[in-house]
FIKOLZA-1660 file (N, C-alpha, C; in steps of 0.1 Angstrom, whole numbers, plus 5000, padded with zeros to 4 digits):
% residues 220
   i   px   py   pz ch aa at
   1 5008 4988 5000  A  M  N
   1 5000 5000 5000  A  M CA
   1 5009 5012 5000  A  M  C
   2 5006 5022 4991  A  Y  N
   2 5013 5034 4991  A  Y CA
   2 5010 5043 5004  A  Y  C
   3 5020 5048 5010  A  K  N
   3 5017 5055 5023  A  K CA
   3 5009 5067 5021  A  K  C
   4 5007 5073 5009  A  D  N
   4 4999 5085 5008  A  D CA
   4 4985 5082 5004  A  D  C
   5 4981 5070 5003  A  Q  N
   5 4968 5067 4998  A  Q CA
   5 4957 5072 5007  A  Q  C
   6 4959 5072 5020  A  L  N
   6 4949 5077 5030  A  L CA
   6 4952 5091 5034  A  L  C
   7 4962 5097 5029  A  A  N
   7 4966 5111 5034  A  A CA
   7 4954 5121 5032  A  A  C
   8 4946 5120 5021  A  P  N
   8 4936 5130 5019  A  P CA
   8 4925 5129 5030  A  P  C
   9 4924 5118 5037  A  F  N
   9 4914 5116 5047  A  F CA
   9 4918 5120 5061  A  F  C
  10 4931 5124 5063  A  L  N
  10 4936 5127 5076  A  L CA
  10 4930 5139 5083  A  L  C
  11 4923 5147 5074  A  S  N
  11 4916 5159 5080  A  S CA
  11 4903 5155 5087  A  S  C
  12 4898 5143 5085  A  I  N
  12 4885 5139 5091  A  I CA
  12 4887 5127 5100  A  I  C
  13 4898 5120 5099  A  I  N
  13 4900 5108 5108  A  I CA
  13 4913 5111 5116  A  I  C
  14 4914 5106 5128  A  P  N
  14 4926 5109 5137  A  P CA
  14 4939 5102 5133  A  P  C
  15 4938 5092 5124  A  G  N
  15 4950 5085 5120  A  G CA
  15 4947 5074 5109  A  G  C
  16 4957 5070 5102  A  E  N
  16 4955 5061 5091  A  E CA
  16 4948 5048 5095  A  E  C
  17 4950 5043 5108  A  M  N
  17 4945 5030 5112  A  M CA
  17 4932 5032 5121  A  M  C
  18 4928 5045 5123  A  A  N
  18 4916 5047 5131  A  A CA
  18 4903 5044 5124  A  A  C
  19 4893 5039 5131  A  P  N
  19 4880 5036 5125  A  P CA
  19 4873 5048 5120  A  P  C
  20 4866 5047 5109  A  F  N
  20 4859 5058 5104  A  F CA
  20 4844 5054 5101  A  F  C
  21 4835 5059 5108  A  F  N
  21 4821 5055 5106  A  F CA
  21 4814 5063 5095  A  F  C
  22 4818 5060 5083  A  G  N
  22 4812 5067 5072  A  G CA
  22 4817 5060 5059  A  G  C
  23 4814 5066 5048  A  T  N
  23 4818 5061 5035  A  T CA
  23 4827 5071 5028  A  T  C
  24 4839 5067 5023  A  A  N
  24 4848 5076 5016  A  A CA
  24 4850 5071 5002  A  A  C
  25 4851 5081 4993  A  F  N
  25 4853 5078 4979  A  F CA
  25 4866 5085 4975  A  F  C
  26 4875 5077 4968  A  R  N
  26 4887 5083 4963  A  R CA
  26 4887 5081 4947  A  R  C
  27 4887 5093 4940  A  L  N
  27 4886 5092 4926  A  L CA
  27 4899 5090 4919  A  L  C
  28 4900 5081 4910  A  P  N
  28 4913 5078 4903  A  P CA
  28 4916 5087 4892  A  P  C
  29 4921 5099 4896  A  L  N
  29 4924 5110 4886  A  L CA
  29 4938 5108 4880  A  L  C
  30 4940 5114 4868  A  R  N
  30 4953 5113 4861  A  R CA
  30 4959 5126 4859  A  R  C
  31 4972 5127 4861  A  T  N
  31 4980 5138 4857  A  T CA
  31 4983 5137 4842  A  T  C
  32 4988 5147 4836  A  S  N
  32 4991 5147 4821  A  S CA
  32 5001 5136 4818  A  S  C
  33 5011 5134 4827  A  R  N
  33 5021 5123 4825  A  R CA
  33 5014 5109 4826  A  R  C
  34 5006 5107 4836  A  Q  N
  34 4999 5094 4837  A  Q CA
  34 4990 5091 4826  A  Q  C
  35 4983 5102 4820  A  A  N
  35 4974 5100 4809  A  A CA
  35 4981 5094 4797  A  A  C
  36 4993 5098 4795  A  T  N
  36 5000 5093 4783  A  T CA
  36 5003 5078 4783  A  T  C
  37 5003 5072 4795  A  C  N
  37 5006 5058 4795  A  C CA
  37 4994 5050 4801  A  C  C
  38 4983 5056 4803  A  S  N
  38 4971 5049 4809  A  S CA
  38 4964 5040 4798  A  S  C
  39 4961 5028 4802  A  R  N
  39 4954 5019 4793  A  R CA
  39 4938 5021 4794  A  R  C
  40 4934 5029 4803  A  I  N
  40 4920 5032 4805  A  I CA
  40 4915 5044 4798  A  I  C
  41 4923 5055 4799  A  S  N
  41 4919 5068 4793  A  S CA
  41 4931 5077 4791  A  S  C
  42 4931 5084 4780  A  D  N
  42 4942 5093 4778  A  D CA
  42 4939 5108 4782  A  D  C
  43 4928 5109 4789  A  K  N
  43 4923 5122 4794  A  K CA
  43 4929 5125 4807  A  K  C
  44 4936 5137 4808  A  A  N
  44 4941 5141 4821  A  A CA
  44 4931 5150 4828  A  A  C
  45 4931 5150 4841  A  T  N
  45 4922 5158 4849  A  T CA
  45 4930 5168 4857  A  T  C
  46 4929 5181 4854  A  H  N
  46 4937 5191 4861  A  H CA
  46 4929 5196 4873  A  H  C
  47 4936 5202 4882  A  V  N
  47 4930 5207 4895  A  V CA
  47 4919 5217 4892  A  V  C
  48 4921 5226 4882  A  T  N
  48 4910 5235 4879  A  T CA
  48 4897 5228 4874  A  T  C
  49 4899 5218 4866  A  D  N
  49 4888 5210 4861  A  D CA
  49 4880 5204 4872  A  D  C
  50 4887 5198 4882  A  L  N
  50 4880 5191 4893  A  L CA
  50 4873 5201 4902  A  L  C
  51 4880 5213 4904  A  R  N
  51 4874 5223 4912  A  R CA
  51 4861 5228 4906  A  R  C
  52 4860 5230 4893  A  E  N
  52 4848 5234 4886  A  E CA
  52 4837 5223 4887  A  E  C
  53 4841 5211 4886  A  I  N
  53 4832 5199 4887  A  I CA
  53 4825 5200 4901  A  I  C
  54 4834 5201 4911  A  L  N
  54 4829 5201 4925  A  L CA
  54 4820 5213 4928  A  L  C
  55 4823 5225 4922  A  R  N
  55 4815 5237 4924  A  R CA
  55 4801 5235 4917  A  R  C
  56 4802 5229 4905  A  G  N
  56 4789 5226 4898  A  G CA
  56 4781 5216 4906  A  G  C
  57 4787 5206 4912  A  F  N
  57 4780 5197 4920  A  F CA
  57 4773 5203 4932  A  F  C
  58 4780 5212 4938  A  V  N
  58 4775 5219 4950  A  V CA
  58 4763 5228 4946  A  V  C
  59 4764 5235 4935  A  S  N
  59 4754 5245 4932  A  S CA
  59 4742 5239 4925  A  S  C
  60 4743 5227 4918  A  K  N
  60 4732 5221 4911  A  K CA
  60 4727 5208 4916  A  K  C
  61 4735 5201 4923  A  E  N
  61 4731 5187 4927  A  E CA
  61 4731 5184 4941  A  E  C
  62 4738 5191 4949  A  L  N
  62 4740 5187 4963  A  L CA
  62 4727 5185 4971  A  L  C
  63 4717 5194 4969  A  E  N
  63 4705 5193 4976  A  E CA
  63 4697 5180 4972  A  E  C
  64 4697 5177 4959  A  S  N
  64 4689 5166 4955  A  S CA
  64 4696 5152 4958  A  S  C
  65 4709 5152 4959  A  V  N
  65 4716 5140 4962  A  V CA
  65 4712 5133 4975  A  V  C
  66 4709 5142 4985  A  I  N
  66 4706 5136 4998  A  I CA
  66 4691 5133 5000  A  I  C
  67 4683 5136 4991  A  L  N
  67 4668 5134 4993  A  L CA
  67 4664 5121 4997  A  L  C
  68 4668 5110 4991  A  F  N
  68 4663 5097 4993  A  F CA
  68 4673 5087 5000  A  F  C
  69 4684 5092 5004  A  L  N
  69 4693 5084 5011  A  L CA
  69 4687 5080 5025  A  L  C
  70 4689 5067 5029  A  K  N
  70 4682 5062 5040  A  K CA
  70 4689 5065 5053  A  K  C
  71 4702 5066 5054  A  H  N
  71 4709 5068 5067  A  H CA
  71 4718 5080 5067  A  H  C
  72 4721 5085 5056  A  I  N
  72 4730 5097 5055  A  I CA
  72 4722 5110 5056  A  I  C
  73 4725 5118 5066  A  T  N
  73 4718 5130 5068  A  T CA
  73 4726 5143 5066  A  T  C
  74 4739 5141 5062  A  S  N
  74 4747 5153 5060  A  S CA
  74 4758 5149 5050  A  S  C
  75 4760 5158 5040  A  I  N
  75 4771 5157 5030  A  I CA
  75 4779 5170 5030  A  I  C
  76 4792 5169 5031  A  E  N
  76 4800 5181 5030  A  E CA
  76 4811 5179 5020  A  E  C
  77 4813 5189 5012  A  V  N
  77 4824 5189 5002  A  V CA
  77 4835 5198 5006  A  V  C
  78 4847 5193 5008  A  R  N
  78 4858 5200 5013  A  R CA
  78 4869 5201 5002  A  R  C
  79 4877 5212 5003  A  R  N
  79 4889 5213 4995  A  R CA
  79 4901 5215 5004  A  R  C
  80 4911 5206 5002  A  I  N
  80 4923 5207 5010  A  I CA
  80 4935 5211 5000  A  I  C
  81 4941 5223 5003  A  D  N
  81 4951 5227 4993  A  D CA
  81 4965 5221 4997  A  D  C
  82 4975 5224 4989  A  Q  N
  82 4988 5218 4991  A  Q CA
  82 4994 5221 5004  A  Q  C
  83 4990 5231 5011  A  L  N
  83 4995 5234 5024  A  L CA
  83 4987 5228 5036  A  L  C
  84 4976 5221 5032  A  G  N
  84 4968 5214 5042  A  G CA
  84 4957 5223 5047  A  G  C
  85 4955 5235 5041  A  K  N
  85 4944 5243 5045  A  K CA
  85 4930 5238 5040  A  K  C
  86 4921 5237 5049  A  V  N
  86 4908 5231 5045  A  V CA
  86 4897 5242 5043  A  V  C
  87 4890 5241 5032  A  S  N
  87 4879 5251 5030  A  S CA
  87 4867 5243 5026  A  S  C
  88 4855 5247 5030  A  I  N
  88 4843 5241 5027  A  I CA
  88 4836 5246 5015  A  I  C
  89 4835 5238 5004  A  L  N
  89 4828 5243 4992  A  L CA
  89 4813 5242 4993  A  L  C
  90 4808 5233 5001  A  G  N
  90 4794 5233 5003  A  G CA
  90 4790 5222 5013  A  G  C
  91 4778 5223 5018  A  K  N
  91 4773 5213 5028  A  K CA
  91 4758 5213 5027  A  K  C
  92 4752 5201 5028  A  V  N
  92 4738 5199 5029  A  V CA
  92 4734 5190 5040  A  V  C
  93 4723 5194 5047  A  E  N
  93 4719 5186 5059  A  E CA
  93 4704 5184 5057  A  E  C
  94 4699 5172 5062  A  I  N
  94 4685 5170 5062  A  I CA
  94 4681 5164 5075  A  I  C
  95 4670 5168 5081  A  D  N
  95 4666 5162 5094  A  D CA
  95 4663 5147 5093  A  D  C
  96 4667 5140 5103  A  K  N
  96 4666 5126 5104  A  K CA
  96 4651 5121 5102  A  K  C
  97 4649 5111 5095  A  L  N
  97 4636 5105 5093  A  L CA
  97 4636 5091 5097  A  L  C
  98 4626 5087 5105  A  D  N
  98 4625 5072 5108  A  D CA
  98 4620 5065 5095  A  D  C
  99 4626 5053 5093  A  V  N
  99 4622 5046 5081  A  V CA
  99 4607 5043 5081  A  V  C
 100 4601 5045 5069  A  F  N
 100 4587 5042 5068  A  F CA
 100 4584 5027 5069  A  F  C
 101 4575 5023 5077  A  H  N
 101 4571 5009 5077  A  H CA
 101 4558 5007 5070  A  H  C
 102 4551 5018 5069  A  N  N
 102 4538 5018 5062  A  N CA
 102 4537 5030 5053  A  N  C
 103 4527 5030 5045  A  S  N
 103 4525 5042 5036  A  S CA
 103 4522 5054 5045  A  S  C
 104 4527 5066 5041  A  G  N
 104 4524 5078 5048  A  G CA
 104 4533 5089 5043  A  G  C
 105 4531 5101 5049  A  H  N
 105 4538 5113 5045  A  H CA
 105 4545 5120 5057  A  H  C
 106 4555 5128 5054  A  A  N
 106 4563 5135 5064  A  A CA
 106 4569 5148 5058  A  A  C
 107 4571 5158 5066  A  H  N
 107 4578 5170 5062  A  H CA
 107 4592 5169 5067  A  H  C
 108 4601 5173 5058  A  R  N
 108 4616 5173 5062  A  R CA
 108 4622 5187 5057  A  R  C
 109 4631 5191 5065  A  I  N
 109 4638 5204 5062  A  I CA
 109 4652 5201 5057  A  I  C
 110 4655 5207 5046  A  I  N
 110 4669 5206 5040  A  I CA
 110 4676 5219 5041  A  I  C
 111 4688 5219 5046  A  T  N
 111 4696 5231 5048  A  T CA
 111 4709 5230 5039  A  T  C
 112 4711 5240 5031  A  L  N
 112 4722 5241 5022  A  L CA
 112 4731 5253 5025  A  L  C
 113 4744 5250 5026  A  S  N
 113 4753 5261 5028  A  S CA
 113 4764 5260 5017  A  S  C
 114 4768 5272 5012  A  T  N
 114 4777 5273 5001  A  T CA
 114 4791 5279 5006  A  T  C
 115 4800 5280 4996  A  E  N
 115 4813 5284 4999  A  E CA
 115 4814 5298 5004  A  E  C
 116 4804 5307 5000  A  D  N
 116 4804 5321 5005  A  D CA
 116 4796 5323 5017  A  D  C
 117 4793 5311 5024  A  S  N
 117 4786 5311 5037  A  S CA
 117 4771 5315 5036  A  S  C
 118 4766 5314 5023  A  T  N
 118 4751 5316 5021  A  T CA
 118 4744 5304 5027  A  T  C
 119 4734 5306 5035  A  L  N
 119 4726 5295 5041  A  L CA
 119 4712 5296 5036  A  L  C
 120 4707 5285 5031  A  T  N
 120 4693 5284 5027  A  T CA
 120 4686 5272 5032  A  T  C
 121 4674 5273 5036  A  T  N
 121 4666 5261 5040  A  T CA
 121 4653 5261 5033  A  T  C
 122 4648 5249 5031  A  R  N
 122 4634 5248 5026  A  R CA
 122 4628 5235 5030  A  R  C
 123 4615 5235 5031  A  K  N
 123 4607 5223 5035  A  K CA
 123 4603 5215 5023  A  K  C
 124 4603 5202 5025  A  W  N
 124 4599 5192 5015  A  W CA
 124 4588 5183 5021  A  W  C
 125 4579 5179 5012  A  L  N
 125 4569 5169 5016  A  L CA
 125 4573 5156 5009  A  L  C
 126 4574 5146 5018  A  F  N
 126 4578 5132 5013  A  F CA
 126 4566 5123 5015  A  F  C
 127 4563 5115 5005  A  Y  N
 127 4552 5106 5006  A  Y CA
 127 4558 5092 5002  A  Y  C
 128 4555 5082 5011  A  H  N
 128 4560 5069 5008  A  H CA
 128 4548 5059 5007  A  H  C
 129 4548 5052 4996  A  H  N
 129 4537 5042 4994  A  H CA
 129 4544 5028 4995  A  H  C
 130 4539 5021 5005  A  H  N
 130 4545 5008 5008  A  H CA
 130 4536 4996 5004  A  H  C
 131 4542 4986 4998  A  I  N
 131 4535 4974 4994  A  I CA
 131 4541 4962 5002  A  I  C
 132 4532 4954 5008  A  E  N
 132 4537 4942 5015  A  E CA
 132 4544 4933 5006  A  E  C
 133 4554 4926 5011  A  K  N
 133 4562 4917 5002  A  K CA
 133 4554 4906 4996  A  K  C
 134 4544 4901 5003  A  N  N
 134 4535 4890 4998  A  N CA
 134 4528 4896 4986  A  N  C
 135 4523 4908 4987  A  E  N
 135 4515 4914 4976  A  E CA
 135 4525 4917 4964  A  E  C
 136 4537 4922 4967  A  A  N
 136 4546 4925 4957  A  A CA
 136 4550 4912 4949  A  A  C
 137 4552 4901 4957  A  S  N
 137 4555 4888 4951  A  S CA
 137 4544 4884 4942  A  S  C
 138 4531 4885 4946  A  R  N
 138 4520 4881 4938  A  R CA
 138 4519 4889 4925  A  R  C
 139 4523 4902 4925  A  L  N
 139 4522 4910 4913  A  L CA
 139 4533 4908 4904  A  L  C
 140 4546 4907 4909  A  V  N
 140 4558 4907 4901  A  V CA
 140 4562 4893 4897  A  V  C
 141 4560 4883 4905  A  S  N
 141 4565 4869 4902  A  S CA
 141 4560 4864 4888  A  S  C
 142 4547 4865 4885  A  P  N
 142 4543 4860 4872  A  P CA
 142 4550 4867 4860  A  P  C
 143 4553 4880 4862  A  R  N
 143 4560 4887 4851  A  R CA
 143 4574 4883 4849  A  R  C
 144 4581 4880 4860  A  L  N
 144 4595 4876 4859  A  L CA
 144 4597 4861 4858  A  L  C
 145 4586 4854 4860  A  Q  N
 145 4586 4839 4859  A  Q CA
 145 4594 4832 4869  A  Q  C
 146 4595 4838 4881  A  Y  N
 146 4601 4831 4893  A  Y CA
 146 4596 4838 4905  A  Y  C
 147 4596 4831 4917  A  D  N
 147 4591 4837 4929  A  D CA
 147 4601 4847 4935  A  D  C
 148 4597 4859 4936  A  V  N
 148 4607 4870 4940  A  V CA
 148 4607 4872 4955  A  V  C
 149 4598 4865 4962  A  K  N
 149 4596 4868 4977  A  K CA
 149 4609 4867 4984  A  K  C
 150 4616 4855 4982  A  D  N
 150 4629 4853 4990  A  D CA
 150 4639 4863 4985  A  D  C
 151 4639 4867 4972  A  R  N
 151 4649 4876 4968  A  R CA
 151 4648 4890 4974  A  R  C
 152 4635 4894 4976  A  L  N
 152 4633 4907 4982  A  L CA
 152 4639 4907 4996  A  L  C
 153 4638 4896 5004  A  S  N
 153 4644 4896 5017  A  S CA
 153 4659 4895 5017  A  S  C
 154 4664 4886 5008  A  Q  N
 154 4679 4884 5007  A  Q CA
 154 4686 4897 5003  A  Q  C
 155 4680 4905 4994  A  E  N
 155 4687 4917 4989  A  E CA
 155 4682 4930 4996  A  E  C
 156 4673 4928 5007  A  K  N
 156 4668 4939 5015  A  K CA
 156 4661 4949 5006  A  K  C
 157 4654 4944 4997  A  L  N
 157 4646 4954 4988  A  L CA
 157 4633 4957 4994  A  L  C
 158 4629 4970 4994  A  T  N
 158 4617 4974 4999  A  T CA
 158 4607 4977 4987  A  T  C
 159 4596 4970 4986  A  P  N
 159 4587 4972 4975  A  P CA
 159 4579 4985 4978  A  P  C
 160 4584 4996 4974  A  G  N
 160 4577 5008 4976  A  G CA
 160 4581 5019 4967  A  G  C
 161 4574 5030 4968  A  V  N
 161 4578 5042 4960  A  V CA
 161 4578 5054 4969  A  V  C
 162 4588 5063 4967  A  D  N
 162 4589 5076 4974  A  D CA
 162 4587 5087 4965  A  D  C
 163 4580 5098 4969  A  I  N
 163 4579 5110 4962  A  I CA
 163 4583 5122 4971  A  I  C
 164 4591 5131 4965  A  A  N
 164 4595 5143 4973  A  A CA
 164 4591 5155 4965  A  A  C
 165 4584 5164 4972  A  F  N
 165 4578 5176 4966  A  F CA
 165 4582 5188 4974  A  F  C
 166 4589 5198 4968  A  P  N
 166 4593 5210 4976  A  P CA
 166 4581 5219 4979  A  P  C
 167 4580 5223 4991  A  L  N
 167 4569 5232 4995  A  L CA
 167 4573 5247 4995  A  L  C
 168 4586 5249 4993  A  E  N
 168 4591 5263 4993  A  E CA
 168 4602 5264 4982  A  E  C
 169 4605 5276 4979  A  G  N
 169 4616 5279 4970  A  G CA
 169 4612 5276 4955  A  G  C
 170 4622 5276 4946  A  P  N
 170 4619 5274 4932  A  P CA
 170 4614 5260 4929  A  P  C
 171 4607 5258 4919  A  N  N
 171 4602 5245 4914  A  N CA
 171 4614 5237 4910  A  N  C
 172 4612 5224 4910  A  V  N
 172 4622 5214 4906  A  V CA
 172 4617 5208 4893  A  V  C
 173 4627 5204 4884  A  G  N
 173 4624 5196 4873  A  G CA
 173 4624 5182 4877  A  G  C
 174 4612 5175 4877  A  G  N
 174 4611 5162 4882  A  G CA
 174 4621 5152 4876  A  G  C
 175 4626 5143 4884  A  A  N
 175 4635 5132 4879  A  A CA
 175 4633 5119 4887  A  A  C
 176 4638 5109 4881  A  L  N
 176 4638 5096 4888  A  L CA
 176 4650 5093 4896  A  L  C
 177 4649 5086 4907  A  F  N
 177 4660 5083 4916  A  F CA
 177 4659 5067 4919  A  F  C
 178 4671 5062 4920  A  T  N
 178 4672 5049 4927  A  T CA
 178 4682 5052 4938  A  T  C
 179 4677 5057 4949  A  L  N
 179 4685 5063 4960  A  L CA
 179 4692 5075 4956  A  L  C
 180 4700 5075 4946  A  L  N
 180 4707 5086 4940  A  L CA
 180 4700 5091 4927  A  L  C
 181 4702 5103 4923  A  P  N
 181 4696 5108 4911  A  P CA
 181 4700 5100 4899  A  P  C
 182 4690 5098 4890  A  L  N
 182 4693 5093 4877  A  L CA
 182 4692 5103 4866  A  L  C
 183 4699 5102 4855  A  P  N
 183 4697 5112 4844  A  P CA
 183 4685 5110 4836  A  P  C
 184 4674 5108 4843  A  I  N
 184 4661 5105 4836  A  I CA
 184 4651 5115 4842  A  I  C
 185 4646 5124 4834  A  N  N
 185 4636 5134 4838  A  N CA
 185 4622 5129 4837  A  N  C
 186 4613 5136 4845  A  L  N
 186 4599 5134 4844  A  L CA
 186 4593 5147 4838  A  L  C
 187 4592 5148 4825  A  P  N
 187 4587 5160 4819  A  P CA
 187 4574 5165 4825  A  P  C
 188 4574 5178 4828  A  G  N
 188 4562 5184 4833  A  G CA
 188 4558 5182 4848  A  G  C
 189 4566 5174 4855  A  S  N
 189 4564 5171 4869  A  S CA
 189 4572 5180 4878  A  S  C
 190 4566 5183 4890  A  L  N
 190 4573 5192 4899  A  L CA
 190 4577 5184 4912  A  L  C
 191 4580 5171 4910  A  F  N
 191 4584 5163 4921  A  F CA
 191 4594 5153 4917  A  F  C
 192 4602 5147 4926  A  H  N
 192 4611 5136 4923  A  H CA
 192 4605 5123 4928  A  H  C
 193 4608 5112 4921  A  M  N
 193 4603 5099 4924  A  M CA
 193 4615 5089 4926  A  M  C
 194 4614 5081 4937  A  N  N
 194 4624 5072 4940  A  N CA
 194 4618 5058 4941  A  N  C
 195 4625 5048 4935  A  A  N
 195 4621 5034 4935  A  A CA
 195 4633 5025 4931  A  A  C
 196 4632 5012 4933  A  T  N
 196 4642 5003 4929  A  T CA
 196 4640 5000 4914  A  T  C
 197 4644 5008 4905  A  F  N
 197 4643 5006 4891  A  F CA
 197 4653 4996 4886  A  F  C
 198 4650 4989 4875  A  A  N
 198 4660 4981 4868  A  A CA
 198 4667 4990 4859  A  A  C
 199 4680 4991 4861  A  L  N
 199 4688 5000 4853  A  L CA
 199 4699 4994 4844  A  L  C
 200 4703 5000 4834  A  T  N
 200 4714 4996 4826  A  T CA
 200 4727 4997 4835  A  T  C
 201 4737 4990 4832  A  P  N
 201 4749 4990 4840  A  P CA
 201 4755 5004 4843  A  P  C
 202 4753 5013 4834  A  D  N
 202 4759 5026 4835  A  D CA
 202 4749 5036 4843  A  D  C
 203 4738 5031 4847  A  R  N
 203 4728 5039 4854  A  R CA
 203 4723 5051 4846  A  R  C
 204 4724 5050 4833  A  Q  N
 204 4719 5061 4824  A  Q CA
 204 4705 5059 4819  A  Q  C
 205 4700 5047 4819  A  N  N
 205 4687 5044 4814  A  N CA
 205 4680 5033 4821  A  N  C
 206 4667 5033 4820  A  L  N
 206 4659 5021 4825  A  L CA
 206 4661 5010 4815  A  L  C
 207 4661 4998 4820  A  K  N
 207 4661 4986 4811  A  K CA
 207 4648 4985 4804  A  K  C
 208 4649 4980 4791  A  K  N
 208 4637 4978 4784  A  K CA
 208 4632 4964 4787  A  K  C
 209 4619 4961 4783  A  K  N
 209 4614 4948 4786  A  K CA
 209 4621 4937 4779  A  K  C
 210 4627 4940 4768  A  Q  N
 210 4634 4930 4760  A  Q CA
 210 4648 4927 4766  A  Q  C
 211 4653 4935 4774  A  E  N
 211 4666 4933 4780  A  E CA
 211 4666 4924 4792  A  E  C
 212 4673 4913 4791  A  V  N
 212 4672 4903 4801  A  V CA
 212 4686 4902 4808  A  V  C
 213 4686 4903 4821  A  G  N
 213 4699 4903 4829  A  G CA
 213 4703 4889 4832  A  G  C
 214 4714 4888 4840  A  D  N
 214 4719 4875 4845  A  D CA
 214 4708 4868 4853  A  D  C
 215 4707 4855 4852  A  L  N
 215 4697 4847 4859  A  L CA
 215 4698 4849 4874  A  L  C
 216 4710 4852 4879  A  R  N
 216 4712 4854 4894  A  R CA
 216 4708 4868 4898  A  R  C
 217 4706 4877 4889  A  S  N
 217 4703 4891 4892  A  S CA
 217 4689 4894 4895  A  S  C
 218 4686 4903 4904  A  R  N
 218 4673 4907 4907  A  R CA
 218 4666 4914 4895  A  R  C
 219 4674 4919 4886  A  E  N
 219 4669 4926 4874  A  E CA
 219 4667 4918 4862  A  E  C
 220 4667 4904 4864  A  R  N
 220 4666 4896 4852  A  R CA
 220 4652 4897 4846  A  R  C
% end
């Protein structure tokens, strides 16, 4: 293991071997020199490029990303410069919600802060429609030609649909989610919808009825 692999995370954990109760992502970026010999891509990513990507993410997507996550209630985007100085590019927080066990609705507050210390909050209405696993199995199994009941339990899938509608602030262009946003819009709608959709491997499209997955997959 290269000794600097965990260095970017030392601003949030007390040491390389200390436990961290969260999820960390490390992006495999390339310098111009690395791009010339990479067998994956010849595109280099410069610091200015990544900075603009992160700023665009904060301004356009940070609020929506947290909408349907089940256990994450705060996301913070930090920049650490070469001297180790930490600056916050953006942060979003949502009040904790007990997991829905039945159909119902709830109000939640999302707070968004940006690099210039601007703080905005708005209220959202969430509606969850829950289907019992026995009923989901009765409806879906004939279409997939196998009994899905055990698979729902094994893969911890919840047969239900969530809708989020902003009660304040600007309207949203409705989109589909499978926990995280998908690049699939709902034309003319003013709400977001979350469900366990069958997706193509790149998460860019819904699978068509003619597309059959691996026999072991829940999306077959």
